[in-house]
Every structure is written in structure tokens, then in C-alpha cells.
C-alpha positions in Angstrom: -19.7 -16.7 -5.7 -16.6 -15.7 -7.7 -13.1 -16.7 -6.5 -10.3 -14.3 -5.9 -7.4 -15.0 -8.3 -5.1 -12.0 -7.8 -4.3 -9.6 -4.9 -2.2 -6.5 -4.8 -1.2 -4.1 -2.0 -0.7 -0.4 -2.7 0.9 1.9 -0.3 0.7 5.7 -0.9 3.4 7.7 0.8 3.4 11.4 1.5 7.0 12.4 0.8 6.9 16.1 1.2 5.5 19.3 -0.2 5.9 20.9 -3.7 6.6 24.5 -4.4 2.9 25.4 -4.0 2.6 23.6 -0.6 0.7 20.6 -1.9 1.5 17.1 -0.8 3.8 15.0 -3.0 2.4 11.5 -3.0 4.4 8.4 -4.2 2.8 5.0 -4.7 4.4 1.6 -4.2 2.4 -1.5 -5.4 3.2 -5.1 -4.5 1.7 -7.7 -6.9 0.9 -11.3 -6.3 0.2 -10.9 -2.6 -0.7 -14.2 -1.0 -4.4 -14.7 -1.0 -4.4 -16.1 2.6 -2.7 -13.0 4.0 -4.8 -11.3 6.8 -5.6 -7.6 6.9 -3.5 -7.5 10.1 -0.5 -8.9 8.3 -0.9 -6.4 5.5 -1.1 -3.5 7.9 1.9 -4.7 9.8 3.9 -5.0 6.6 2.8 -1.6 5.4 3.8 0.0 8.7 7.3 -1.6 8.5 7.7 -0.6 4.8 6.8 3.0 5.7 9.3 3.0 8.6 12.0 2.0 6.2 11.0 4.5 3.5 13.2 7.4 4.7 10.7 8.7 7.2 7.9 9.1 4.7 4.4 9.1 6.2 1.7 6.7 4.9 -1.2 8.4 3.2 -3.3 5.4 2.3 -3.0 1.6 2.2 -5.2 -0.3 -0.3 -5.6 -4.1 -0.7 -7.0 -4.8 -4.2 -8.7 -8.1 -5.1 -9.5 -9.3 -8.6 -12.4 -11.7 -9.0 -12.9 -14.4 -11.7 
């Protein structure tokens, strides 16, 4: 089995609507996330980040793993 050597967390934020009424999505990616971080810890961090992001609503949260 391959070992995980890199982990990133991406948070996609819905920051409003454009002139055509479509969602405006902004992404924030955190690199070098500790490999031993649990899904619950990542979710808690994402919720706190969203709360601090000027009232933007989370669209999607993605944890990305790279394998050797």
C-alpha cells in the first residue's frame, strides 16, 4: 500500500451572486495539512474559517491526499 506524503484542504466559499444571478465561488487552499489530522478536526477548522470569512457560506470542503 502506498503512503500518503502530502495533504491539502480546500474550502470553496459562496460569496454572492454575479449580474446574471449565478453564484460567485472563491476557493481557499491550505497546503501541508498534518497527516494525522482527523476529518472532524478539518470540519471544525473549515466551519471556523467560514465564520471568519465575512459571512460567506461554505460551498464545499475537500481534503486532498497525494500518494507515493
